[in-house]
N, C-alpha and C positions, 0 to 999 in steps of 0.2 A: 536482467535487460539484454533482449540483442542488439547485436551492431548491425543494423541496416548499410543497405547499399544502395546509391542510387542506380535507376534500371533504364536510366538512358545512359549514362556514361560509365560505373563502375562505383564512382567515387563513394567512401566508405559514408553515412551520414546516420546521424542520433536521432533518440525516438521523437526529440522537440526540435529536431533543426526544420528549419520555413524554408530553407533554400538551399539547391545544391552550388557549394563554393568553386565545384571548376567549369558546370558547364551551365550553371544557371537558372535552372528548369526547379518554379516553384515546388515546394513540396508537401503534401499530405499523409497524413496516416489514413488508411480506408480500415476501421475498425473489423468490417465483415471478413476482411482476406486478412487482417492484424499483421498489416507489413504499409511501409513505406514506400508510395508511389511516386515519380515525376509525370508533372500535370501540365497541360497546355490550355491556354484560354478558348471559352466559346460560349462569347456573349456574357453572360451571368455568371454560368459555370464554366465545369471545366471536364475536360477530359483526361483518363489513364495513357499513357506516354506509350504503355504496355498494351494495353488494351482498349483502344480508340474509341471500340463502340458503345463502354460504360463513361457514360456522365451523372458526375457526383458538385456538392455545390458542399465549399466550407461553412462549415460551425458558426451560427450566428454572434458566439462568440470569437471569430477570428476579426471582427473588426477593431478589437484594442488586442490585437496580437497574443489576445489569451489560449486562444485555442489553437490546435493544425488538424483535426480531426474535420474528415470531410463525413457529409450526408448525403445518400442516395439524390438524386437529383427530382424524382419525383415522390419523395417522400413530407408531408406535409408539417412535420415539424422544424422548426428552425434548426432547430439543436442536435446536437449528435446524441448519440448512447449513451453518454459520460454526463455532459453537461445538463441534458433536459434530467435527469434528479437534482438539479439546483432550484432551492424554490426561493431562499434570503441569500442576497450573496453582498459583498464588500462595497461601501461607494462608490462607484468611479467616476467622480465628478470632481476629485481630488487626484491628485497624482500619486502619494501613497495609499489609498487606497485601490486604486487600479494597480499600482505594482502589490500590495497583497493577494489581488484575485488572480494575478498572473502565478506568484508563488502556490496558493492554493490550490489550481486548477491545473497546474503540475502535478503537483501529488494526486489529485485526483485521478487524472490519470491513469499515472503507475499502478493506482489500485484495481482500475478499471482494464488497465491489462492485466494484470492476473486472474481477476475474476473471468475476462472472456477466454483465455488460455484452457481453462477448465471448465467453463464453460457453466457458473455454477449462479444461483437465482439469483437475478437480481429487477424483480417486476419496479417499474417506477410507478406513483397515487397517481396514471390514469388506466396501468393496468389493475393494480388493487389498491383503493382507494382508502383502507382501513390501515395497511400495516407496511405498504412497498418501500422500498428504498428511495429517502429522500434525503438533503439535506439544506440545513440554516444555517450559512458561515455570521456568527453573532458579534458584535460591534459590544463593546465595554460601555458601560455607562457610569454617569458623574451624579454622585446623589451627595448634599451637604461641602460641594468642594473635593469630596475624593472620587476615588476610580474605582468600582465595582466591576471586577473580571468579572467576562461571559465563561462560562460553563460548558465544556466539553464534555457530549455524554450521549447514549441511546436510549431511546423508547420506544420500541415496535415501528421499527423502518425506520426512525426517526434519529437522524444523528446530526447532533450539534456540536460545532466545531468552533474556538474561539479566534473569530478573525486575524487577533494581534497574534497569535502565536505564527503567523508569518515572518513577522516582524525580528531577528535573531537576537535584539538587543532582547524584550520580552520576554522570548522564550525560555534564555538561557536562564532568566531569573528566575521564571518559575522552575527551572530544571535545577538549579540551583537552592531554591525555597525548599522545595520539596525532597530535597539529598537524594536524586536521581541519576543513574549514569548513563543515562541516555532518554530524549526526548526532541521530535523532531515531527513536523508535519506528517510527512508520511504513515510515522509510525502512527501516530493518530488515528490517520484513516485507516489502516489494518485494522487496529484494535479494536476501534467500535464497529468497523464493520465485521468481526468477528462475533461480537453478539448478534449482529442480524442474520449472521450465517445459523447459531445456534438455534433463531426460533426459527428460520425457516427447513435445517436439514434434523433438528437436535429432537424440538417441540412439537414442531405441525407432521411431523413423523412418526412421532409415539419411540422415538428410540433411549428413551432416559434410562434403563435397564445400563444396556450398554458404555453412558455415557459415566451414570453414576459408579460403575465398578473402577472408572480410571482416574476420575476428578473429583468424586465424593459426592453427597447430596446436595443440588442445589437449592431444596424446598428449606434449608437455615434459613432464618430471618435476613434478608440482603440488607436493609439498615441497618441492623445491631450491629453487622458482621464488620460493613465497613467502619461503623464509629468505633469501634472499637479497633479496629486498624489504624484510624487515623490519630487514637486518643495512647493508645500501647505499641503500635510499631508491629511490624512480622514479629511473629513467635522462632523463637529460638532456633539456628541452624534451617531458618527457612532453605537457605542454597542447596540443601541435598535434597527438596522433592520441589523446588518450585523454578522457575523461570525467572522470573523477579519478585521481590518481596511484593508489591501490590496482585500479583496472582494470587497470593498468599490469604490476601481478604478472602472471597469467594468463589466458589466455583465456579462460576460465570466470568469471574474477572481470570480466573485461570487460564478454561477453556479461549477469553478473547487475548487473552497474551499470546499463549501460543498458538493461535492462529494466524497474528502477526508473526511472528519467530518464525514460523513455517513459510508463511511470505517471503519476510525479511532474506531465509537465507537460500528459496529457491528462485529468487531474482536475482540473487549476490551472484551467486552459485551459473546461473545462466550468462551475466557479464562476463564470469571467468572462463566461461566455457569460447564465449563471442571471442574476447580476444587470445582464446590459446594458454590460459595462462596455466603455468602448473608450479610446485612448490617442492624441492629434493635439495633439501639442506646435505651437507657434506657431514655424515658420519650419523646423520639421525634420518635411521629408511623408515620409521615407525611415523616421521613426519611429512612425507611424502604426499604427494597425492597431485591430481589430473583428472580436470573435468572431461572424461572422456563418452560424457552420457547426454542425454536433453531433462535436464531437472524437472522439468514439467511432466514427465514420462516417466520419473526412477521409480526400480520398481518395490522401495521402500522406504520409508523415513531411513532407517538405517543406514543405504546408501548415499544418501542423502545428509546425513551426518559424517561416515568416514571423510567424506571429501571436505566436507564443509570446515572442521574441527583445525586439521592441519593449514588450511586457506587462511580461515581468523585467527587463526596464531600467527601466519605471516605478515597478515595486511595491519594488523597492530602492531609486530614489530614497526614497520614502515612508518605506519602513523605517529609512533614514539621518536622516530629516526628524524622527523621533522618538528615534533617540539609540541606533535597535537595530541588529544587523549584518545583512546585506543575505541576504532571504527566500532568493534564488538564486545561490551564489556559486561559479557554472560559467563555460565556457566551451564552445560549441558549435563547435566548429571543422570543417572539410566533411568530414575520416575519420569523424569522429564523429556528424557527418548522414548521415552512410552507411550508418554500422550501424545507426542508429534505422531509414535507410529500410528495412533489412533485416530490423529488429525488426517496422515495420508488416506488411512483407511474414510472416513467421512466423505474425502473431498475428490477422492477417486471412485466412491459410491456415487457420487451425486454425480 
């Protein structure tokens, strides 16, 4: 994620900031411009300080301090370009529900930042009633005194995410019970969005041959392969060919996992570039790197990976120094890099 600046006073500001701490101006993210802007009130609307003729208003979700994205003043849609994809949202009549919604919204906007940067397809259900992108954030059910967790998943543009995973304790319990090294809300958004992108850029464009050459034949029975995965676990030495154990379950899951990791890598490299981070350990020149290129316009996945591996190793070492688990507990084997290279071409070609 980029490090932004208040365009009134130059103070560094972050993606989720609402107000500049130096000059006090209200801040808002204008998705059409992909930037944060200082604002001045104009009745029920706001004007950009840097462009006074541009009149905008906050997304309707700003009323609960859930969203800081802007909508053009003349747009009849009350929600921003990200929030208008939401159908079922957490219960905001309670403070825990509102807190969940804020955490979910933050992760969702990070996903849409990447989709917008690459201009990837994201029609909503008004634009595509049958298979447009829509989100349901589902509450757990109580049956017979037992909690039945809602299921995260994707079906023809509908992405369901368990709202309880916005709670750290619940999400950590799920991560531990499923023996996963990494589990985050943002990871869920990126993975499930990968299924939607597969539909749009592979299936709907009849790009099966190229996909199957890299990931295998997706026509193998999905339900049967998932059941086998949950009953027997991943194949031996799965790390040689897959980014995660779950990626080995089916080519669709492999693609979605690789898509999520591609977004992890690019977004984190952009953050490192914004802060001028460089890795140059004494005596280990092969582990030196500096992110001196725009990751969103990388020439290849190899360029991304060459910068990412030393940086992620350094970040993991810092985490361990703080007594924290690794931020990126994954191995990028040559077959995985080849899959990322394929994804790089698909995203750039979109």
